[in-house]
N, C-alpha and C positions, 0 to 999 in steps of 0.2 A: 655611868655617864662620864664622857671623856671630853675635856676641853681640847679643841683642835683648831689651830689657826690655818685652816685649809685654804688652798689656793682657789680663786673664783672660777678658774677654767676647768676644774675637776668635773663639774656637772654643768648642764645648761640651765642656769637659774631663770631664764626667760621662757622656758618651755612650760606651757600650761595646757589644760584639758581641751581648750578650744582648738588646738592644733591637731588633735586626734580625730576630730569628727569631720563630716562631709561625705560627699558621694553617696548619699542615701543610707549611710550607716546608722544602725540603731545606736542611740547615744547613751552609753554607760560611762562616758569619760568626763562629762561636764556635770558639776554638782548643782546646777540650777533646777529647781522644781519644775516638773513638766506640767503642762496645762495652765501656765501662768503667762502674763498677769491675769487675774480673775476679771470677769467682765466689768464689774463695778469700778475697778481700778483703771482698766483700759479706757473706760468711758471718761473718767476724770482727766486722764492724761490727754485724750483727744480734745476735750473741751478747753484745755489750757492753751491750745494753739491760738485761740482767739486773742490771747494776751501777749503774743510774741512781739508786738511792736514796742512794748515797754521793757525796761531793764528788769532783770529778776530782783525780787524783794525777798530775801531769805528770812525775814523776821518771823512771819507766821509759822513756817516750818521749824525754825529754831526753837520757838516757844513750845511747839507740839512735841518735839523730841525731849525737851527739858521736862515737860509734864509727864511724858511716858516713863522717864527714869527717875523722877523725883529730884531733879537737879535744877539749877538756875540756868537761865539762857546764856549767861556769861561763861558757862562751863561747856558750851556746845559750839562746835564748828562743823558746818555742813561741807561735804566734799564731793567731788566727782568720783564716787566709789571709794572703797578702802585703799585702792592703789594710790590715789592722789594723797591720801593721808600719810602713807609711808614716805612718799617723796617729800612732802612738806616737813615732816619730822627730821628727815635726813638733811634738809636744808637749814633748819633752825638749830638743831642740837650740834654740839661739838664734843662728842664723847672721846675720852682718852682711851677707854677700853670697852668696846662694844661687844656684847656676847649675844648671839642668836641661838635659841634653843631649837635643835633639829631632831628628827625630821619635822618640817613645817613648811607652810606656804613660803615660797622663795622670794617673793617681791620685796619684803622688808630688807633682806640682805642685799638684794640687787640694788635697791635704792640707796642704801648706805654706801655701798662700794662705788656707785655712780657719783656720789657726792664727795668721794675721796676719803672715806673713813675706813680704816682697817677693821676687819670683822673676825672675831673668833667664833667657832662653832662648838656648842656644847651638845654632843651627840647622846641622846637618850638610848638606853638599852633595856632589856628585859621588860617587855610589854609597854615600853615607852612611857613609863611613869616618871613624874617629876620629883626630884629631891632638891629642895631649895639650897641645901648646904653644898651642893655640887657646883653652884655658881661661884666663880672667883670673887673673893670679898671686895676686891678693888674695882670690879666691873661697875662702871657708872651708867651704862645703858644695857638693859636686858630686854629681849624681845621673845615673846612666847605666844603660841596660839592656844585658844581654849573655847570649845573643843578644837583639837588640832587637826589641821589638814596636812598630811593625808591619813593619819593614823586613826582618826575618829575618837581619840582618847579625850575624856573630859577630866581635867585636873581639879582637885578640890579647891574651892575658893581660898581656903586657909593656906594651902601650899603656894598658890600664886601670890596672895597678899604677903606671904612671908618673904618674898623676893624684895619687897620694898625696904629701902635703907636710906639713911641720910646721904644726900649727894648723888643719889641714883635715880634714874628714870626707868620705870618698868612699863613697857608697851605690851598690852594684851590684845591680841587679835581675836575678837569675839564675832567674827563674820558668820559663824555657824551656831551661835548660842541660841538663836530662836528655833533650832531643831530640838532643843531640850525642853520638855514640858516644865513650865514653872521657872525655868532658868535659875535653879537654886545655886549654881556656882558662879553666876555672873558677878562682876565687880562694878557693873554700871551704876547701880543704885547706891553702892557703898563708897566707891572711888577713894581708896586710901591715899594718903599724901604720897606724891611722887608717881602715882599710877596713872597711865593713859589708857583708855579703852577705845578701841576702834570697832565700829559696827558697819554692816553692809546690808542693803535691802535687795541685793542682787539675787541671792540664792532662793529665799522663800517666796519672793514676789515676782520672780522672773523679769528682772530689770537690768540684765547685764548690758543691754544696748543703750540704756538710758543713763547709767553711771550715777548712782545715788548711795551715799554713805555719810558717816559723820564721826567726829572725834569727841570724846568726853575727857576733859582734863581740867586742871585748875585754871582760873581766869587769866592769870599772867601768861601761862603757856599758850592758851587759846589766842590771846592778843598777838603773841609773837608769830603763831602759825597763820593768823589772819593777815598779818603784814607780808608774809612770804607767799601768800596765795594770790594768784591773779584776780583782778576784779571780775565779778560776775562769773566765777568759775563753774557755778552750778546753775543749770538752765532752769527756766520757769517750769517746764514739764517735770523735771526732776524734783524741784521744790514742792510741786503739787503732790507728787507721789510720796515724798518723805512725810509731808503733813498728813496725808490720807492713811498711810501705813502706821502712823503713830497713835491713832485713835484707839480707845478701848475696844471698839468693835473689831478693828483690824487685828489687834493683839490677841483677842479671843479667837479669831479665825485662825491665826497662825498657831495658837496653842492647840486647837483641835487637829490641825494638820500634823503637828509634831507628835501627837499621841498616835495617830494612824501610822505615821512614818515609823515610830518606834516598834510597833508590832510587826510590821512587814520587814523592817531591818533585822530584827531578832530572828525572824523565821528564815530569812535568806542566809544569815550568818550560821544558823544551825544546819541548814542544808549543805553549805560549803564545808563546814567543820566535819560533818558526817562522812564526807568524801576523803577525809584525811588531810585536808588543807589546814594550814595555820592561819586563822583569822585573828587579827589583833582583838583581844577580848574587851568586853564592856564598851563596845562602840556606841557612841551617842550622837553622832552627826548623821548626815544624809548619805553616807558612803561607808564602804568597808575597805580595809587595807589587809591584803592577804599575801602570803608567801607561797609561790608556785614554782617548782623547778622549771627552769628555762622560761621564765615569765615573758620575755621578749618574743620568744618563739610562739608561745601560746597567743600572745597579743596579735602576732602576724596571722596566725591561723584563724583567729576570731574575725579579723578584718576581712579575710577571704570569704567568710560566711556571713558578712554583713553586720558585724558588731564592733563597736569602738569601746575600748577600755583604756584607762589611764596608766601609762608606764610608770614604774616607781623609781627607776634608776636616775631620774633627774632631781630627786629629793636627797640632799645630803643625809647620810645615815641609813639610807636604803640601798638597794643595788639591783642587779639584773634579775633577781628572783622575786620581785615585788610588783604587785598590781594594786591599783585603786579602782573600785567598782562602785558607781553610783547606785543607790537604791531607787528603783522605779516601782510601778504598781505590780501587783501579784502576777498578772498574766505576762507582763514583759519580763519580770524576773524569772518566771518559770521557763520562758522561751530561751533565755540565756543559759539557765541550768541545763536544759535539754541539749543545747549546742556543746556546752562543756562536757556533758556526758558522752556525746559523739566523739569528742576528742580524747576520751579516756580519763576525764577528770571528774 
């Protein structure tokens, strides 16, 4: 792992999977679960339109999130997706030495840079595993994903918690943690001192267009983030969705999906590995990260055949030989494998 004060213009930090799709392409670029939102959730969101004349009341959803993670309501801030949470943290915190662990989702670094904070990159190597000792001792802000986008690596909770230190804020992006059955490595219910956990409902519940997420942190930081957040930032439909997706029944449904996902993800990973490709091992999220010679060329050929995959070269620490592929249902995954076979892969 190499600390690297890389320049922001080396990669396009604002490039995301949604830029890869369109024109009828089969979507293996965006990590949102297909077939969502489920009918019961869509119906609750539609019904919430009847209440749009009133200002949003976040209290019921906030209490629901607190119950879901065994926290107090004062430790919860609801946000317009995880992206808003990163912006709010960049506005409120004043780090002297901010370190972002890469490869990972690029919005945290983009938000910090937009707020005027210098950012150092800690580039993970060798299967992208985390060594807490590699983080500079004087770093007072550390950002890490778990499981990490785009590598799909799930770091042990103990390793992430070991990043915590006096005078340091550790921000853990757990947007894909509900892809992991049982969430054994989540810090949401533990929340060590100085640790901030960010969660999103976008991926599992198909709510990218609604913008729904939340921050878990100590009440003092939550108060500061609330002061920086615009009034009524989270809409009534989004609040209804947050409350609904935090119930025990919804959590059980997500758990069942995560188990199905794991089986199909492991099958797809094995199929790709059998073709001689390097797939980042022990994937635990809803996507795979793989190394393919001339990945950008392969991506272009796939687009010609109607398939969108996510380029890897816009993630610091990866390069032009990397792709991220979302895991879909078996038939869709087999169709992609067939096309790759036609391309000699």
